[in-house]
C-alpha beads as a LAMMPS data file, in Angstrom:
LAMMPS data file: protein, C-alpha beads

143 atoms
142 bonds

1 atom types
1 bond types

-500.0 500.0 xlo xhi
-500.0 500.0 ylo yhi
-500.0 500.0 zlo zhi

Masses

1 110.0

Atoms # bond

1 1 1 -0.006 0.114 -0.011
2 1 1 1.330 3.408 -1.059
3 1 1 0.969 6.503 1.121
4 1 1 -1.191 9.429 0.208
5 1 1 -0.560 11.186 -3.046
6 1 1 1.929 13.867 -3.135
7 1 1 -0.730 16.468 -4.027
8 1 1 -2.692 15.530 -0.982
9 1 1 0.311 15.829 1.338
10 1 1 1.239 19.216 -0.047
11 1 1 -2.404 20.344 0.578
12 1 1 -2.246 19.176 4.174
13 1 1 1.068 21.046 4.757
14 1 1 -0.291 24.196 3.204
15 1 1 -3.376 24.019 5.508
16 1 1 -1.191 23.226 8.542
17 1 1 0.889 26.292 7.880
18 1 1 -2.143 28.503 8.007
19 1 1 -3.432 27.142 11.348
20 1 1 -0.216 26.923 13.334
21 1 1 0.467 29.396 16.171
22 1 1 2.402 32.715 15.789
23 1 1 5.769 31.287 16.847
24 1 1 5.712 28.864 13.959
25 1 1 4.470 31.596 11.619
26 1 1 7.693 33.640 12.303
27 1 1 9.788 30.916 10.962
28 1 1 8.235 31.160 7.507
29 1 1 10.400 32.662 4.741
30 1 1 10.460 36.505 4.769
31 1 1 9.470 36.584 1.150
32 1 1 6.867 34.154 -0.387
33 1 1 4.857 34.042 -3.612
34 1 1 1.641 32.493 -4.833
35 1 1 0.656 32.221 -8.638
36 1 1 -2.865 31.576 -9.717
37 1 1 -3.901 30.953 -13.390
38 1 1 -6.949 33.052 -13.996
39 1 1 -8.036 31.152 -17.067
40 1 1 -8.122 27.728 -15.299
41 1 1 -9.003 29.246 -11.841
42 1 1 -6.280 26.885 -10.339
43 1 1 -2.761 27.356 -9.044
44 1 1 -0.057 27.737 -11.662
45 1 1 2.124 24.770 -11.024
46 1 1 5.765 24.755 -12.258
47 1 1 6.401 28.568 -12.647
48 1 1 9.961 29.380 -12.166
49 1 1 10.483 32.441 -9.998
50 1 1 13.794 34.149 -9.407
51 1 1 14.265 36.640 -6.566
52 1 1 16.882 39.411 -6.875
53 1 1 17.977 42.550 -4.738
54 1 1 19.061 45.790 -6.165
55 1 1 22.548 46.702 -5.229
56 1 1 22.052 50.454 -4.670
57 1 1 25.724 51.246 -5.237
58 1 1 26.206 49.582 -8.563
59 1 1 22.627 49.600 -9.838
60 1 1 22.970 45.930 -10.591
61 1 1 20.552 43.175 -9.563
62 1 1 21.956 40.268 -7.386
63 1 1 20.219 36.960 -7.404
64 1 1 19.171 35.736 -4.061
65 1 1 17.372 32.447 -4.896
66 1 1 14.963 30.737 -7.224
67 1 1 12.214 28.302 -6.817
68 1 1 9.421 26.607 -8.951
69 1 1 5.779 26.845 -7.755
70 1 1 4.386 23.627 -6.105
71 1 1 1.084 21.969 -6.668
72 1 1 -0.725 24.871 -4.768
73 1 1 1.119 27.473 -6.884
74 1 1 3.372 28.573 -3.968
75 1 1 7.005 28.992 -3.515
76 1 1 8.967 30.162 -0.552
77 1 1 11.975 28.617 1.213
78 1 1 14.151 28.093 -1.932
79 1 1 13.136 31.433 -3.236
80 1 1 15.011 33.257 -0.416
81 1 1 17.808 30.880 -0.030
82 1 1 19.441 31.034 3.390
83 1 1 17.683 34.530 4.209
84 1 1 15.761 34.342 7.497
85 1 1 15.154 38.125 7.656
86 1 1 14.862 40.396 4.614
87 1 1 17.116 43.523 4.428
88 1 1 15.655 47.023 3.612
89 1 1 15.926 47.547 -0.031
90 1 1 14.420 47.029 -3.520
91 1 1 13.700 43.464 -4.615
92 1 1 12.515 41.951 -7.900
93 1 1 10.681 38.602 -8.381
94 1 1 10.672 37.476 -12.035
95 1 1 8.173 34.919 -13.138
96 1 1 8.953 32.736 -16.225
97 1 1 5.412 32.791 -17.781
98 1 1 6.428 31.811 -21.293
99 1 1 7.478 28.413 -20.131
100 1 1 4.439 27.952 -18.016
101 1 1 1.889 28.807 -20.827
102 1 1 4.022 26.770 -23.409
103 1 1 3.531 23.659 -21.041
104 1 1 -0.203 24.462 -20.954
105 1 1 -0.279 24.428 -24.764
106 1 1 -0.645 28.099 -25.310
107 1 1 1.078 31.390 -25.943
108 1 1 1.324 34.625 -23.843
109 1 1 1.902 38.208 -24.557
110 1 1 4.189 38.730 -21.461
111 1 1 7.066 36.039 -21.454
112 1 1 8.341 37.255 -18.017
113 1 1 6.622 39.132 -15.346
114 1 1 9.039 41.188 -13.174
115 1 1 7.435 42.423 -9.880
116 1 1 9.571 45.068 -8.298
117 1 1 8.900 45.926 -4.708
118 1 1 10.463 47.790 -1.769
119 1 1 11.145 46.383 1.827
120 1 1 11.052 48.997 4.426
121 1 1 10.291 46.989 7.485
122 1 1 12.484 43.879 7.447
123 1 1 10.552 42.299 10.434
124 1 1 7.329 41.943 8.375
125 1 1 6.519 39.117 6.022
126 1 1 6.222 39.967 2.313
127 1 1 3.862 37.893 0.151
128 1 1 3.894 38.525 -3.611
129 1 1 0.741 37.059 -5.281
130 1 1 0.559 36.938 -9.044
131 1 1 -2.812 36.430 -10.854
132 1 1 -1.859 35.379 -14.399
133 1 1 -3.548 34.990 -17.819
134 1 1 -1.987 34.786 -21.326
135 1 1 -2.475 38.504 -21.954
136 1 1 -2.474 40.160 -18.684
137 1 1 -1.554 39.864 -14.969
138 1 1 -2.220 41.523 -11.591
139 1 1 -0.430 41.606 -8.382
140 1 1 -0.777 43.099 -4.875
141 1 1 0.958 43.057 -1.481
142 1 1 -0.441 39.892 0.154
143 1 1 -0.393 38.826 3.787

Bonds

1 1 1 2
2 1 2 3
3 1 3 4
4 1 4 5
5 1 5 6
6 1 6 7
7 1 7 8
8 1 8 9
9 1 9 10
10 1 10 11
11 1 11 12
12 1 12 13
13 1 13 14
14 1 14 15
15 1 15 16
16 1 16 17
17 1 17 18
18 1 18 19
19 1 19 20
20 1 20 21
21 1 21 22
22 1 22 23
23 1 23 24
24 1 24 25
25 1 25 26
26 1 26 27
27 1 27 28
28 1 28 29
29 1 29 30
30 1 30 31
31 1 31 32
32 1 32 33
33 1 33 34
34 1 34 35
35 1 35 36
36 1 36 37
37 1 37 38
38 1 38 39
39 1 39 40
40 1 40 41
41 1 41 42
42 1 42 43
43 1 43 44
44 1 44 45
45 1 45 46
46 1 46 47
47 1 47 48
48 1 48 49
49 1 49 50
50 1 50 51
51 1 51 52
52 1 52 53
53 1 53 54
54 1 54 55
55 1 55 56
56 1 56 57
57 1 57 58
58 1 58 59
59 1 59 60
60 1 60 61
61 1 61 62
62 1 62 63
63 1 63 64
64 1 64 65
65 1 65 66
66 1 66 67
67 1 67 68
68 1 68 69
69 1 69 70
70 1 70 71
71 1 71 72
72 1 72 73
73 1 73 74
74 1 74 75
75 1 75 76
76 1 76 77
77 1 77 78
78 1 78 79
79 1 79 80
80 1 80 81
81 1 81 82
82 1 82 83
83 1 83 84
84 1 84 85
85 1 85 86
86 1 86 87
87 1 87 88
88 1 88 89
89 1 89 90
90 1 90 91
91 1 91 92
92 1 92 93
93 1 93 94
94 1 94 95
95 1 95 96
96 1 96 97
97 1 97 98
98 1 98 99
99 1 99 100
100 1 100 101
101 1 101 102
102 1 102 103
103 1 103 104
104 1 104 105
105 1 105 106
106 1 106 107
107 1 107 108
108 1 108 109
109 1 109 110
110 1 110 111
111 1 111 112
112 1 112 113
113 1 113 114
114 1 114 115
115 1 115 116
116 1 116 117
117 1 117 118
118 1 118 119
119 1 119 120
120 1 120 121
121 1 121 122
122 1 122 123
123 1 123 124
124 1 124 125
125 1 125 126
126 1 126 127
127 1 127 128
128 1 128 129
129 1 129 130
130 1 130 131
131 1 131 132
132 1 132 133
133 1 133 134
134 1 134 135
135 1 135 136
136 1 136 137
137 1 137 138
138 1 138 139
139 1 139 140
140 1 140 141
141 1 141 142
142 1 142 143
């Protein structure tokens, strides 16, 4: 007999993260993301996300980590690498939307979606949701 399907286990883990106490919530990555496919109404699975931070002196972006969205469309720990607290600064999450829509059998107008945001309070959690369709997208500061 095999255990529960991987998808079911990931859903249970996701739900558990939402009902744990405040001490456990503080251990979550400082920056997380969630991608939803507005056409299917489901999580966008397998979207590569790269997190970078702007070096204010050189004006160059420095990669901090990357991840691929899971079966719930979420990514977190690998996205931030070893970071446990974000620094003040300007960050960019870039979503590889062309590869995602190609796997879905379609095309898209925006092959990459770069979302640039500023962290002013490093002790806070920053959640970057992306609502995605082939010809448009929307984002906001999540919780």
